[in-house]
Chimera marker file (.cmm) of the C-alpha trace (Angstrom):
<marker_set name="trace">
<marker id="1" x="65.153" y="77.841" z="261.194" r="1" g="1" b="0" radius="0.5"/>
<marker id="2" x="65.391" y="79.701" z="264.182" r="1" g="1" b="0" radius="0.5"/>
<marker id="3" x="64.428" y="82.586" z="262.809" r="1" g="1" b="0" radius="0.5"/>
<marker id="4" x="61.672" y="81.037" z="260.293" r="1" g="1" b="0" radius="0.5"/>
<marker id="5" x="60.106" y="80.319" z="263.303" r="1" g="1" b="0" radius="0.5"/>
<marker id="6" x="60.728" y="83.567" z="265.128" r="1" g="1" b="0" radius="0.5"/>
<marker id="7" x="59.365" y="85.426" z="261.725" r="1" g="1" b="0" radius="0.5"/>
<marker id="8" x="56.025" y="82.915" z="261.837" r="1" g="1" b="0" radius="0.5"/>
<marker id="9" x="55.490" y="83.756" z="265.415" r="1" g="1" b="0" radius="0.5"/>
<marker id="10" x="55.322" y="87.662" z="265.108" r="1" g="1" b="0" radius="0.5"/>
<marker id="11" x="53.128" y="87.113" z="261.838" r="1" g="1" b="0" radius="0.5"/>
<marker id="12" x="50.889" y="84.963" z="264.049" r="1" g="1" b="0" radius="0.5"/>
<marker id="13" x="50.582" y="87.443" z="266.566" r="1" g="1" b="0" radius="0.5"/>
<marker id="14" x="50.597" y="90.675" z="264.402" r="1" g="1" b="0" radius="0.5"/>
<marker id="15" x="47.701" y="88.865" z="262.843" r="1" g="1" b="0" radius="0.5"/>
<marker id="16" x="49.867" y="89.298" z="259.618" r="1" g="1" b="0" radius="0.5"/>
<marker id="17" x="49.564" y="86.776" z="256.763" r="1" g="1" b="0" radius="0.5"/>
<marker id="18" x="48.356" y="85.181" z="253.584" r="1" g="1" b="0" radius="0.5"/>
<marker id="19" x="44.592" y="84.879" z="253.291" r="1" g="1" b="0" radius="0.5"/>
<marker id="20" x="44.007" y="81.959" z="251.351" r="1" g="1" b="0" radius="0.5"/>
<marker id="21" x="40.108" y="82.238" z="250.569" r="1" g="1" b="0" radius="0.5"/>
<marker id="22" x="39.876" y="83.461" z="247.004" r="1" g="1" b="0" radius="0.5"/>
<marker id="23" x="36.876" y="85.105" z="247.438" r="1" g="1" b="0" radius="0.5"/>
<marker id="24" x="37.396" y="86.971" z="250.778" r="1" g="1" b="0" radius="0.5"/>
<marker id="25" x="40.809" y="88.087" z="248.707" r="1" g="1" b="0" radius="0.5"/>
<marker id="26" x="39.535" y="89.646" z="245.625" r="1" g="1" b="0" radius="0.5"/>
<marker id="27" x="41.683" y="87.679" z="243.501" r="1" g="1" b="0" radius="0.5"/>
<marker id="28" x="38.910" y="86.611" z="241.253" r="1" g="1" b="0" radius="0.5"/>
<marker id="29" x="38.049" y="90.156" z="241.324" r="1" g="1" b="0" radius="0.5"/>
<marker id="30" x="41.162" y="91.685" z="239.918" r="1" g="1" b="0" radius="0.5"/>
<marker id="31" x="41.331" y="88.661" z="237.361" r="1" g="1" b="0" radius="0.5"/>
<marker id="32" x="37.990" y="89.957" z="236.443" r="1" g="1" b="0" radius="0.5"/>
<marker id="33" x="38.795" y="93.757" z="236.245" r="1" g="1" b="0" radius="0.5"/>
<marker id="34" x="42.272" y="92.329" z="234.460" r="1" g="1" b="0" radius="0.5"/>
<marker id="35" x="40.348" y="91.122" z="231.799" r="1" g="1" b="0" radius="0.5"/>
<marker id="36" x="38.466" y="93.163" z="231.316" r="1" g="1" b="0" radius="0.5"/>
<marker id="37" x="40.653" y="96.018" z="230.735" r="1" g="1" b="0" radius="0.5"/>
<marker id="38" x="42.672" y="93.871" z="228.529" r="1" g="1" b="0" radius="0.5"/>
<marker id="39" x="39.643" y="93.187" z="226.015" r="1" g="1" b="0" radius="0.5"/>
<marker id="40" x="38.804" y="97.121" z="226.657" r="1" g="1" b="0" radius="0.5"/>
<marker id="41" x="42.190" y="98.102" z="226.285" r="1" g="1" b="0" radius="0.5"/>
<marker id="42" x="43.224" y="96.045" z="223.423" r="1" g="1" b="0" radius="0.5"/>
<marker id="43" x="40.844" y="97.134" z="220.982" r="1" g="1" b="0" radius="0.5"/>
<marker id="44" x="41.423" y="101.000" z="222.285" r="1" g="1" b="0" radius="0.5"/>
<marker id="45" x="45.295" y="100.186" z="221.934" r="1" g="1" b="0" radius="0.5"/>
<marker id="46" x="44.817" y="98.224" z="218.697" r="1" g="1" b="0" radius="0.5"/>
<marker id="47" x="43.247" y="101.102" z="217.219" r="1" g="1" b="0" radius="0.5"/>
<marker id="48" x="45.892" y="103.397" z="218.295" r="1" g="1" b="0" radius="0.5"/>
<marker id="49" x="48.902" y="100.712" z="217.281" r="1" g="1" b="0" radius="0.5"/>
<marker id="50" x="46.535" y="100.455" z="213.826" r="1" g="1" b="0" radius="0.5"/>
<marker id="51" x="46.450" y="103.724" z="213.675" r="1" g="1" b="0" radius="0.5"/>
<marker id="52" x="50.015" y="104.834" z="214.138" r="1" g="1" b="0" radius="0.5"/>
<marker id="53" x="51.124" y="101.115" z="211.830" r="1" g="1" b="0" radius="0.5"/>
<marker id="54" x="49.274" y="102.828" z="208.939" r="1" g="1" b="0" radius="0.5"/>
<marker id="55" x="51.278" y="106.094" z="209.413" r="1" g="1" b="0" radius="0.5"/>
<marker id="56" x="54.179" y="104.796" z="209.594" r="1" g="1" b="0" radius="0.5"/>
<marker id="57" x="53.701" y="102.465" z="206.355" r="1" g="1" b="0" radius="0.5"/>
<marker id="58" x="52.258" y="105.811" z="204.857" r="1" g="1" b="0" radius="0.5"/>
<marker id="59" x="55.527" y="107.715" z="205.793" r="1" g="1" b="0" radius="0.5"/>
<marker id="60" x="57.433" y="104.523" z="204.589" r="1" g="1" b="0" radius="0.5"/>
<marker id="61" x="56.279" y="104.736" z="201.129" r="1" g="1" b="0" radius="0.5"/>
<marker id="62" x="56.550" y="108.529" z="200.818" r="1" g="1" b="0" radius="0.5"/>
<marker id="63" x="59.879" y="108.154" z="201.857" r="1" g="1" b="0" radius="0.5"/>
<marker id="64" x="60.575" y="105.254" z="199.310" r="1" g="1" b="0" radius="0.5"/>
<marker id="65" x="59.050" y="107.384" z="196.347" r="1" g="1" b="0" radius="0.5"/>
<marker id="66" x="60.890" y="110.267" z="197.203" r="1" g="1" b="0" radius="0.5"/>
<marker id="67" x="64.462" y="107.992" z="197.325" r="1" g="1" b="0" radius="0.5"/>
<marker id="68" x="63.157" y="106.712" z="194.053" r="1" g="1" b="0" radius="0.5"/>
<marker id="69" x="62.685" y="110.666" z="192.912" r="1" g="1" b="0" radius="0.5"/>
<marker id="70" x="66.168" y="111.422" z="194.091" r="1" g="1" b="0" radius="0.5"/>
<marker id="71" x="67.383" y="108.458" z="192.547" r="1" g="1" b="0" radius="0.5"/>
<marker id="72" x="65.991" y="109.228" z="189.047" r="1" g="1" b="0" radius="0.5"/>
<marker id="73" x="67.379" y="113.179" z="189.752" r="1" g="1" b="0" radius="0.5"/>
<marker id="74" x="70.795" y="112.078" z="190.680" r="1" g="1" b="0" radius="0.5"/>
<marker id="75" x="70.785" y="109.534" z="187.239" r="1" g="1" b="0" radius="0.5"/>
<marker id="76" x="69.552" y="112.532" z="185.147" r="1" g="1" b="0" radius="0.5"/>
<marker id="77" x="72.505" y="114.898" z="186.957" r="1" g="1" b="0" radius="0.5"/>
<marker id="78" x="75.239" y="112.724" z="186.272" r="1" g="1" b="0" radius="0.5"/>
<marker id="79" x="73.898" y="112.340" z="182.856" r="1" g="1" b="0" radius="0.5"/>
<marker id="80" x="73.746" y="115.882" z="182.188" r="1" g="1" b="0" radius="0.5"/>
<marker id="81" x="77.463" y="115.686" z="183.839" r="1" g="1" b="0" radius="0.5"/>
<marker id="82" x="78.603" y="113.295" z="182.217" r="1" g="1" b="0" radius="0.5"/>
<marker id="83" x="77.258" y="115.405" z="179.027" r="1" g="1" b="0" radius="0.5"/>
<marker id="84" x="78.488" y="118.757" z="180.159" r="1" g="1" b="0" radius="0.5"/>
<marker id="85" x="82.006" y="116.780" z="180.678" r="1" g="1" b="0" radius="0.5"/>
<marker id="86" x="82.012" y="115.750" z="177.269" r="1" g="1" b="0" radius="0.5"/>
<marker id="87" x="81.215" y="119.138" z="175.979" r="1" g="1" b="0" radius="0.5"/>
<marker id="88" x="84.065" y="120.732" z="178.010" r="1" g="1" b="0" radius="0.5"/>
<marker id="89" x="86.601" y="118.058" z="176.606" r="1" g="1" b="0" radius="0.5"/>
<marker id="90" x="85.361" y="118.998" z="173.213" r="1" g="1" b="0" radius="0.5"/>
<marker id="91" x="85.449" y="122.770" z="173.856" r="1" g="1" b="0" radius="0.5"/>
<marker id="92" x="89.319" y="122.308" z="175.139" r="1" g="1" b="0" radius="0.5"/>
<marker id="93" x="89.946" y="120.152" z="172.116" r="1" g="1" b="0" radius="0.5"/>
<marker id="94" x="88.546" y="122.821" z="169.657" r="1" g="1" b="0" radius="0.5"/>
<marker id="95" x="90.585" y="125.731" z="171.616" r="1" g="1" b="0" radius="0.5"/>
<marker id="96" x="93.708" y="123.835" z="171.465" r="1" g="1" b="0" radius="0.5"/>
<marker id="97" x="93.295" y="123.020" z="167.659" r="1" g="1" b="0" radius="0.5"/>
<marker id="98" x="92.248" y="126.657" z="167.594" r="1" g="1" b="0" radius="0.5"/>
<marker id="99" x="95.097" y="127.956" z="169.216" r="1" g="1" b="0" radius="0.5"/>
<marker id="100" x="97.658" y="125.966" z="167.243" r="1" g="1" b="0" radius="0.5"/>
<marker id="101" x="96.738" y="127.160" z="164.200" r="1" g="1" b="0" radius="0.5"/>
<marker id="102" x="96.069" y="130.802" z="165.203" r="1" g="1" b="0" radius="0.5"/>
<marker id="103" x="99.830" y="129.928" z="166.676" r="1" g="1" b="0" radius="0.5"/>
<marker id="104" x="100.924" y="128.824" z="163.196" r="1" g="1" b="0" radius="0.5"/>
<marker id="105" x="99.381" y="131.565" z="161.037" r="1" g="1" b="0" radius="0.5"/>
<marker id="106" x="101.088" y="134.485" z="163.384" r="1" g="1" b="0" radius="0.5"/>
<marker id="107" x="104.285" y="132.322" z="162.915" r="1" g="1" b="0" radius="0.5"/>
<marker id="108" x="103.629" y="132.417" z="158.756" r="1" g="1" b="0" radius="0.5"/>
<marker id="109" x="102.767" y="135.994" z="159.264" r="1" g="1" b="0" radius="0.5"/>
<marker id="110" x="105.686" y="136.897" z="161.116" r="1" g="1" b="0" radius="0.5"/>
<marker id="111" x="107.924" y="135.078" z="158.468" r="1" g="1" b="0" radius="0.5"/>
<marker id="112" x="106.021" y="136.670" z="155.646" r="1" g="1" b="0" radius="0.5"/>
<marker id="113" x="106.547" y="140.340" z="157.116" r="1" g="1" b="0" radius="0.5"/>
<marker id="114" x="109.873" y="139.455" z="157.853" r="1" g="1" b="0" radius="0.5"/>
<marker id="115" x="110.657" y="138.363" z="154.579" r="1" g="1" b="0" radius="0.5"/>
<marker id="116" x="108.662" y="141.887" z="153.355" r="1" g="1" b="0" radius="0.5"/>
<marker id="117" x="111.286" y="143.853" z="155.587" r="1" g="1" b="0" radius="0.5"/>
<marker id="118" x="113.935" y="141.932" z="154.339" r="1" g="1" b="0" radius="0.5"/>
<marker id="119" x="113.379" y="142.560" z="150.532" r="1" g="1" b="0" radius="0.5"/>
<marker id="120" x="112.063" y="146.078" z="151.415" r="1" g="1" b="0" radius="0.5"/>
<marker id="121" x="115.360" y="146.894" z="153.457" r="1" g="1" b="0" radius="0.5"/>
<marker id="122" x="117.309" y="145.199" z="150.666" r="1" g="1" b="0" radius="0.5"/>
<marker id="123" x="115.665" y="147.777" z="148.201" r="1" g="1" b="0" radius="0.5"/>
<marker id="124" x="116.228" y="150.547" z="150.174" r="1" g="1" b="0" radius="0.5"/>
<marker id="125" x="119.524" y="150.090" z="150.654" r="1" g="1" b="0" radius="0.5"/>
<marker id="126" x="120.302" y="149.653" z="147.060" r="1" g="1" b="0" radius="0.5"/>
<marker id="127" x="118.555" y="152.995" z="146.390" r="1" g="1" b="0" radius="0.5"/>
<marker id="128" x="120.247" y="154.550" z="148.502" r="1" g="1" b="0" radius="0.5"/>
<marker id="129" x="123.278" y="153.047" z="147.225" r="1" g="1" b="0" radius="0.5"/>
<marker id="130" x="122.546" y="154.182" z="143.881" r="1" g="1" b="0" radius="0.5"/>
<marker id="131" x="121.471" y="157.490" z="144.807" r="1" g="1" b="0" radius="0.5"/>
<marker id="132" x="124.835" y="157.759" z="146.848" r="1" g="1" b="0" radius="0.5"/>
<marker id="133" x="126.569" y="156.498" z="143.688" r="1" g="1" b="0" radius="0.5"/>
<marker id="134" x="124.863" y="159.126" z="141.720" r="1" g="1" b="0" radius="0.5"/>
<marker id="135" x="125.617" y="161.885" z="143.937" r="1" g="1" b="0" radius="0.5"/>
<marker id="136" x="129.062" y="160.841" z="143.793" r="1" g="1" b="0" radius="0.5"/>
<marker id="137" x="128.975" y="160.933" z="139.986" r="1" g="1" b="0" radius="0.5"/>
<marker id="138" x="127.606" y="164.591" z="139.978" r="1" g="1" b="0" radius="0.5"/>
<marker id="139" x="129.918" y="165.659" z="142.422" r="1" g="1" b="0" radius="0.5"/>
<marker id="140" x="133.006" y="164.191" z="140.714" r="1" g="1" b="0" radius="0.5"/>
<marker id="141" x="131.286" y="165.236" z="137.172" r="1" g="1" b="0" radius="0.5"/>
<marker id="142" x="130.728" y="168.799" z="138.521" r="1" g="1" b="0" radius="0.5"/>
<marker id="143" x="134.594" y="168.383" z="140.078" r="1" g="1" b="0" radius="0.5"/>
<marker id="144" x="135.584" y="167.584" z="136.704" r="1" g="1" b="0" radius="0.5"/>
<marker id="145" x="133.716" y="169.791" z="134.578" r="1" g="1" b="0" radius="0.5"/>
<marker id="146" x="134.954" y="172.686" z="136.997" r="1" g="1" b="0" radius="0.5"/>
<marker id="147" x="138.635" y="171.678" z="136.522" r="1" g="1" b="0" radius="0.5"/>
<marker id="148" x="138.418" y="171.432" z="132.497" r="1" g="1" b="0" radius="0.5"/>
<marker id="149" x="136.489" y="174.737" z="133.095" r="1" g="1" b="0" radius="0.5"/>
<marker id="150" x="139.502" y="176.389" z="135.119" r="1" g="1" b="0" radius="0.5"/>
<marker id="151" x="142.198" y="174.444" z="132.619" r="1" g="1" b="0" radius="0.5"/>
<marker id="152" x="140.197" y="175.771" z="129.421" r="1" g="1" b="0" radius="0.5"/>
<marker id="153" x="140.267" y="178.895" z="130.634" r="1" g="1" b="0" radius="0.5"/>
<marker id="154" x="143.670" y="178.930" z="131.302" r="1" g="1" b="0" radius="0.5"/>
<marker id="155" x="144.524" y="177.635" z="127.807" r="1" g="1" b="0" radius="0.5"/>
<marker id="156" x="141.879" y="179.263" z="125.844" r="1" g="1" b="0" radius="0.5"/>
<marker id="157" x="142.549" y="182.026" z="123.115" r="1" g="1" b="0" radius="0.5"/>
<marker id="158" x="141.229" y="183.277" z="120.273" r="1" g="1" b="0" radius="0.5"/>
<marker id="159" x="142.341" y="180.276" z="117.689" r="1" g="1" b="0" radius="0.5"/>
<marker id="160" x="141.278" y="177.751" z="120.475" r="1" g="1" b="0" radius="0.5"/>
<marker id="161" x="138.078" y="178.942" z="120.157" r="1" g="1" b="0" radius="0.5"/>
<marker id="162" x="138.258" y="179.216" z="116.112" r="1" g="1" b="0" radius="0.5"/>
<marker id="163" x="139.240" y="175.804" z="116.226" r="1" g="1" b="0" radius="0.5"/>
<marker id="164" x="136.204" y="174.590" z="118.416" r="1" g="1" b="0" radius="0.5"/>
<marker id="165" x="133.598" y="176.431" z="116.574" r="1" g="1" b="0" radius="0.5"/>
<marker id="166" x="135.400" y="175.318" z="113.022" r="1" g="1" b="0" radius="0.5"/>
<marker id="167" x="134.672" y="171.175" z="114.653" r="1" g="1" b="0" radius="0.5"/>
<marker id="168" x="131.216" y="172.236" z="115.463" r="1" g="1" b="0" radius="0.5"/>
<marker id="169" x="130.514" y="173.307" z="112.167" r="1" g="1" b="0" radius="0.5"/>
<marker id="170" x="131.821" y="170.281" z="110.440" r="1" g="1" b="0" radius="0.5"/>
<marker id="171" x="129.746" y="167.922" z="112.716" r="1" g="1" b="0" radius="0.5"/>
<marker id="172" x="126.844" y="169.982" z="111.924" r="1" g="1" b="0" radius="0.5"/>
<marker id="173" x="127.534" y="169.913" z="108.141" r="1" g="1" b="0" radius="0.5"/>
<marker id="174" x="128.560" y="165.653" z="108.306" r="1" g="1" b="0" radius="0.5"/>
<marker id="175" x="124.903" y="165.554" z="109.884" r="1" g="1" b="0" radius="0.5"/>
<marker id="176" x="122.602" y="167.482" z="107.850" r="1" g="1" b="0" radius="0.5"/>
<marker id="177" x="124.391" y="166.095" z="104.636" r="1" g="1" b="0" radius="0.5"/>
<marker id="178" x="123.156" y="162.458" z="106.076" r="1" g="1" b="0" radius="0.5"/>
<link id1="1" id2="2" r="1" g="1" b="0" radius="0.2"/>
<link id1="2" id2="3" r="1" g="1" b="0" radius="0.2"/>
<link id1="3" id2="4" r="1" g="1" b="0" radius="0.2"/>
<link id1="4" id2="5" r="1" g="1" b="0" radius="0.2"/>
<link id1="5" id2="6" r="1" g="1" b="0" radius="0.2"/>
<link id1="6" id2="7" r="1" g="1" b="0" radius="0.2"/>
<link id1="7" id2="8" r="1" g="1" b="0" radius="0.2"/>
<link id1="8" id2="9" r="1" g="1" b="0" radius="0.2"/>
<link id1="9" id2="10" r="1" g="1" b="0" radius="0.2"/>
<link id1="10" id2="11" r="1" g="1" b="0" radius="0.2"/>
<link id1="11" id2="12" r="1" g="1" b="0" radius="0.2"/>
<link id1="12" id2="13" r="1" g="1" b="0" radius="0.2"/>
<link id1="13" id2="14" r="1" g="1" b="0" radius="0.2"/>
<link id1="14" id2="15" r="1" g="1" b="0" radius="0.2"/>
<link id1="15" id2="16" r="1" g="1" b="0" radius="0.2"/>
<link id1="16" id2="17" r="1" g="1" b="0" radius="0.2"/>
<link id1="17" id2="18" r="1" g="1" b="0" radius="0.2"/>
<link id1="18" id2="19" r="1" g="1" b="0" radius="0.2"/>
<link id1="19" id2="20" r="1" g="1" b="0" radius="0.2"/>
<link id1="20" id2="21" r="1" g="1" b="0" radius="0.2"/>
<link id1="21" id2="22" r="1" g="1" b="0" radius="0.2"/>
<link id1="22" id2="23" r="1" g="1" b="0" radius="0.2"/>
<link id1="23" id2="24" r="1" g="1" b="0" radius="0.2"/>
<link id1="24" id2="25" r="1" g="1" b="0" radius="0.2"/>
<link id1="25" id2="26" r="1" g="1" b="0" radius="0.2"/>
<link id1="26" id2="27" r="1" g="1" b="0" radius="0.2"/>
<link id1="27" id2="28" r="1" g="1" b="0" radius="0.2"/>
<link id1="28" id2="29" r="1" g="1" b="0" radius="0.2"/>
<link id1="29" id2="30" r="1" g="1" b="0" radius="0.2"/>
<link id1="30" id2="31" r="1" g="1" b="0" radius="0.2"/>
<link id1="31" id2="32" r="1" g="1" b="0" radius="0.2"/>
<link id1="32" id2="33" r="1" g="1" b="0" radius="0.2"/>
<link id1="33" id2="34" r="1" g="1" b="0" radius="0.2"/>
<link id1="34" id2="35" r="1" g="1" b="0" radius="0.2"/>
<link id1="35" id2="36" r="1" g="1" b="0" radius="0.2"/>
<link id1="36" id2="37" r="1" g="1" b="0" radius="0.2"/>
<link id1="37" id2="38" r="1" g="1" b="0" radius="0.2"/>
<link id1="38" id2="39" r="1" g="1" b="0" radius="0.2"/>
<link id1="39" id2="40" r="1" g="1" b="0" radius="0.2"/>
<link id1="40" id2="41" r="1" g="1" b="0" radius="0.2"/>
<link id1="41" id2="42" r="1" g="1" b="0" radius="0.2"/>
<link id1="42" id2="43" r="1" g="1" b="0" radius="0.2"/>
<link id1="43" id2="44" r="1" g="1" b="0" radius="0.2"/>
<link id1="44" id2="45" r="1" g="1" b="0" radius="0.2"/>
<link id1="45" id2="46" r="1" g="1" b="0" radius="0.2"/>
<link id1="46" id2="47" r="1" g="1" b="0" radius="0.2"/>
<link id1="47" id2="48" r="1" g="1" b="0" radius="0.2"/>
<link id1="48" id2="49" r="1" g="1" b="0" radius="0.2"/>
<link id1="49" id2="50" r="1" g="1" b="0" radius="0.2"/>
<link id1="50" id2="51" r="1" g="1" b="0" radius="0.2"/>
<link id1="51" id2="52" r="1" g="1" b="0" radius="0.2"/>
<link id1="52" id2="53" r="1" g="1" b="0" radius="0.2"/>
<link id1="53" id2="54" r="1" g="1" b="0" radius="0.2"/>
<link id1="54" id2="55" r="1" g="1" b="0" radius="0.2"/>
<link id1="55" id2="56" r="1" g="1" b="0" radius="0.2"/>
<link id1="56" id2="57" r="1" g="1" b="0" radius="0.2"/>
<link id1="57" id2="58" r="1" g="1" b="0" radius="0.2"/>
<link id1="58" id2="59" r="1" g="1" b="0" radius="0.2"/>
<link id1="59" id2="60" r="1" g="1" b="0" radius="0.2"/>
<link id1="60" id2="61" r="1" g="1" b="0" radius="0.2"/>
<link id1="61" id2="62" r="1" g="1" b="0" radius="0.2"/>
<link id1="62" id2="63" r="1" g="1" b="0" radius="0.2"/>
<link id1="63" id2="64" r="1" g="1" b="0" radius="0.2"/>
<link id1="64" id2="65" r="1" g="1" b="0" radius="0.2"/>
<link id1="65" id2="66" r="1" g="1" b="0" radius="0.2"/>
<link id1="66" id2="67" r="1" g="1" b="0" radius="0.2"/>
<link id1="67" id2="68" r="1" g="1" b="0" radius="0.2"/>
<link id1="68" id2="69" r="1" g="1" b="0" radius="0.2"/>
<link id1="69" id2="70" r="1" g="1" b="0" radius="0.2"/>
<link id1="70" id2="71" r="1" g="1" b="0" radius="0.2"/>
<link id1="71" id2="72" r="1" g="1" b="0" radius="0.2"/>
<link id1="72" id2="73" r="1" g="1" b="0" radius="0.2"/>
<link id1="73" id2="74" r="1" g="1" b="0" radius="0.2"/>
<link id1="74" id2="75" r="1" g="1" b="0" radius="0.2"/>
<link id1="75" id2="76" r="1" g="1" b="0" radius="0.2"/>
<link id1="76" id2="77" r="1" g="1" b="0" radius="0.2"/>
<link id1="77" id2="78" r="1" g="1" b="0" radius="0.2"/>
<link id1="78" id2="79" r="1" g="1" b="0" radius="0.2"/>
<link id1="79" id2="80" r="1" g="1" b="0" radius="0.2"/>
<link id1="80" id2="81" r="1" g="1" b="0" radius="0.2"/>
<link id1="81" id2="82" r="1" g="1" b="0" radius="0.2"/>
<link id1="82" id2="83" r="1" g="1" b="0" radius="0.2"/>
<link id1="83" id2="84" r="1" g="1" b="0" radius="0.2"/>
<link id1="84" id2="85" r="1" g="1" b="0" radius="0.2"/>
<link id1="85" id2="86" r="1" g="1" b="0" radius="0.2"/>
<link id1="86" id2="87" r="1" g="1" b="0" radius="0.2"/>
<link id1="87" id2="88" r="1" g="1" b="0" radius="0.2"/>
<link id1="88" id2="89" r="1" g="1" b="0" radius="0.2"/>
<link id1="89" id2="90" r="1" g="1" b="0" radius="0.2"/>
<link id1="90" id2="91" r="1" g="1" b="0" radius="0.2"/>
<link id1="91" id2="92" r="1" g="1" b="0" radius="0.2"/>
<link id1="92" id2="93" r="1" g="1" b="0" radius="0.2"/>
<link id1="93" id2="94" r="1" g="1" b="0" radius="0.2"/>
<link id1="94" id2="95" r="1" g="1" b="0" radius="0.2"/>
<link id1="95" id2="96" r="1" g="1" b="0" radius="0.2"/>
<link id1="96" id2="97" r="1" g="1" b="0" radius="0.2"/>
<link id1="97" id2="98" r="1" g="1" b="0" radius="0.2"/>
<link id1="98" id2="99" r="1" g="1" b="0" radius="0.2"/>
<link id1="99" id2="100" r="1" g="1" b="0" radius="0.2"/>
<link id1="100" id2="101" r="1" g="1" b="0" radius="0.2"/>
<link id1="101" id2="102" r="1" g="1" b="0" radius="0.2"/>
<link id1="102" id2="103" r="1" g="1" b="0" radius="0.2"/>
<link id1="103" id2="104" r="1" g="1" b="0" radius="0.2"/>
<link id1="104" id2="105" r="1" g="1" b="0" radius="0.2"/>
<link id1="105" id2="106" r="1" g="1" b="0" radius="0.2"/>
<link id1="106" id2="107" r="1" g="1" b="0" radius="0.2"/>
<link id1="107" id2="108" r="1" g="1" b="0" radius="0.2"/>
<link id1="108" id2="109" r="1" g="1" b="0" radius="0.2"/>
<link id1="109" id2="110" r="1" g="1" b="0" radius="0.2"/>
<link id1="110" id2="111" r="1" g="1" b="0" radius="0.2"/>
<link id1="111" id2="112" r="1" g="1" b="0" radius="0.2"/>
<link id1="112" id2="113" r="1" g="1" b="0" radius="0.2"/>
<link id1="113" id2="114" r="1" g="1" b="0" radius="0.2"/>
<link id1="114" id2="115" r="1" g="1" b="0" radius="0.2"/>
<link id1="115" id2="116" r="1" g="1" b="0" radius="0.2"/>
<link id1="116" id2="117" r="1" g="1" b="0" radius="0.2"/>
<link id1="117" id2="118" r="1" g="1" b="0" radius="0.2"/>
<link id1="118" id2="119" r="1" g="1" b="0" radius="0.2"/>
<link id1="119" id2="120" r="1" g="1" b="0" radius="0.2"/>
<link id1="120" id2="121" r="1" g="1" b="0" radius="0.2"/>
<link id1="121" id2="122" r="1" g="1" b="0" radius="0.2"/>
<link id1="122" id2="123" r="1" g="1" b="0" radius="0.2"/>
<link id1="123" id2="124" r="1" g="1" b="0" radius="0.2"/>
<link id1="124" id2="125" r="1" g="1" b="0" radius="0.2"/>
<link id1="125" id2="126" r="1" g="1" b="0" radius="0.2"/>
<link id1="126" id2="127" r="1" g="1" b="0" radius="0.2"/>
<link id1="127" id2="128" r="1" g="1" b="0" radius="0.2"/>
<link id1="128" id2="129" r="1" g="1" b="0" radius="0.2"/>
<link id1="129" id2="130" r="1" g="1" b="0" radius="0.2"/>
<link id1="130" id2="131" r="1" g="1" b="0" radius="0.2"/>
<link id1="131" id2="132" r="1" g="1" b="0" radius="0.2"/>
<link id1="132" id2="133" r="1" g="1" b="0" radius="0.2"/>
<link id1="133" id2="134" r="1" g="1" b="0" radius="0.2"/>
<link id1="134" id2="135" r="1" g="1" b="0" radius="0.2"/>
<link id1="135" id2="136" r="1" g="1" b="0" radius="0.2"/>
<link id1="136" id2="137" r="1" g="1" b="0" radius="0.2"/>
<link id1="137" id2="138" r="1" g="1" b="0" radius="0.2"/>
<link id1="138" id2="139" r="1" g="1" b="0" radius="0.2"/>
<link id1="139" id2="140" r="1" g="1" b="0" radius="0.2"/>
<link id1="140" id2="141" r="1" g="1" b="0" radius="0.2"/>
<link id1="141" id2="142" r="1" g="1" b="0" radius="0.2"/>
<link id1="142" id2="143" r="1" g="1" b="0" radius="0.2"/>
<link id1="143" id2="144" r="1" g="1" b="0" radius="0.2"/>
<link id1="144" id2="145" r="1" g="1" b="0" radius="0.2"/>
<link id1="145" id2="146" r="1" g="1" b="0" radius="0.2"/>
<link id1="146" id2="147" r="1" g="1" b="0" radius="0.2"/>
<link id1="147" id2="148" r="1" g="1" b="0" radius="0.2"/>
<link id1="148" id2="149" r="1" g="1" b="0" radius="0.2"/>
<link id1="149" id2="150" r="1" g="1" b="0" radius="0.2"/>
<link id1="150" id2="151" r="1" g="1" b="0" radius="0.2"/>
<link id1="151" id2="152" r="1" g="1" b="0" radius="0.2"/>
<link id1="152" id2="153" r="1" g="1" b="0" radius="0.2"/>
<link id1="153" id2="154" r="1" g="1" b="0" radius="0.2"/>
<link id1="154" id2="155" r="1" g="1" b="0" radius="0.2"/>
<link id1="155" id2="156" r="1" g="1" b="0" radius="0.2"/>
<link id1="156" id2="157" r="1" g="1" b="0" radius="0.2"/>
<link id1="157" id2="158" r="1" g="1" b="0" radius="0.2"/>
<link id1="158" id2="159" r="1" g="1" b="0" radius="0.2"/>
<link id1="159" id2="160" r="1" g="1" b="0" radius="0.2"/>
<link id1="160" id2="161" r="1" g="1" b="0" radius="0.2"/>
<link id1="161" id2="162" r="1" g="1" b="0" radius="0.2"/>
<link id1="162" id2="163" r="1" g="1" b="0" radius="0.2"/>
<link id1="163" id2="164" r="1" g="1" b="0" radius="0.2"/>
<link id1="164" id2="165" r="1" g="1" b="0" radius="0.2"/>
<link id1="165" id2="166" r="1" g="1" b="0" radius="0.2"/>
<link id1="166" id2="167" r="1" g="1" b="0" radius="0.2"/>
<link id1="167" id2="168" r="1" g="1" b="0" radius="0.2"/>
<link id1="168" id2="169" r="1" g="1" b="0" radius="0.2"/>
<link id1="169" id2="170" r="1" g="1" b="0" radius="0.2"/>
<link id1="170" id2="171" r="1" g="1" b="0" radius="0.2"/>
<link id1="171" id2="172" r="1" g="1" b="0" radius="0.2"/>
<link id1="172" id2="173" r="1" g="1" b="0" radius="0.2"/>
<link id1="173" id2="174" r="1" g="1" b="0" radius="0.2"/>
<link id1="174" id2="175" r="1" g="1" b="0" radius="0.2"/>
<link id1="175" id2="176" r="1" g="1" b="0" radius="0.2"/>
<link id1="176" id2="177" r="1" g="1" b="0" radius="0.2"/>
<link id1="177" id2="178" r="1" g="1" b="0" radius="0.2"/>
</marker_set>
């Protein structure tokens, strides 16, 4: 307690202390000033706060409207995406079916072409065989005629010629009489 006593003595000597007289200390004046400030500032601040509140409410409503519009556009876009996906799937299915049909058609056409080529080649081979046979027959005939002609020239005499002529005449006479 010695410190408290020392401080209170110093305050007494320095004339620093609490003034308990309200009128002299301006406590009432300060309270009136404070009440006036509160009354004036309340209206001023109230109007500013009310203005700010209306702006915030307007911004919130505007944001909610934009959110609703954005949600509506999102829903519409999702519907369009789903429809587009369905169309894409249909196109893919149709393309696959068309590709299968085209592949089958090409295979059938290929088989048909192969069959035609096979028939054509068989016909060509037969024709070539016939041509070769004909040429061989012609060559054999030509060789046989040549051989017979050579033999006939070697054996041919006037008696033989008379005999051949007589046979030819007889055959002609038999045909004329009939």
